[in-house]
N, C-alpha and C positions, 0 to 999 in steps of 0.2 A: 460971445461968452455969457454963460448963464450965471446969474447971481441969486442969492437968497432973496425970496420975495417975488421972483418972476412968476408969471401966471401962464398957464397952458390950458387947453381945452381937450375934451374927449376927442380922440382920433389923431391928435398931434403926435409926432414922433418925439420921444424923450431925447434931449440933447445932452443931459448930464445925469449920471447915476446919482440917486439920492432918495430922500424921503419927501413925499409930497402930501399936502393936506387938502381935503375938500374945501373949496372956496366959493360955493354957490352953483346953482343950476343955470344953464345957458338961457333958459326961457324966463329967468328972473323970478321964478316961484321960490317959495321957501319950504314947502312941504311936499312929500314927507321927508323927514330928516333921514339921512343915511344911517344904516346900522353902525354901531360903534366900530366894528372891524373894517368898515368901508371908509371911515373918515380920514385915515392916514395910511398911505401905501408906500412900499419900497418899489422903485422902478429902476431898471438898468437902461443905460444909453442904448437907443435903437428900438426899445419897446414902445408900444402905443399906449397913450393914456386911455384908461377904460371909462365907461359910463358908471353910474351908480346902479348896479344891477338890481338891488332890492326895489328901486323906484322906476327902473327902466327909463332913466333920463340921462341926457348928456350934461356934463358939468365942467367947472373950472377946477384946476389943481394949482396949488402954490408950492414952490420949493421951500422947504423949511430946514433941510439939512443935506449937505453934500456927503456922499459916501466915498 
């Protein structure tokens, strides 16, 4: 069961439809910051978590709201 605050990484399969917020890069770096439209995404169950395309980097995503 997925709960608010659970964290996922690029390429994981989404287990819960909802809104996810950028929560840091996998490599531990902090720059460059994602563009505003990349910081929060809506994802449906079964979709894959994307990278931050503007930075071409894998990242973590945190569930902030279930849909």
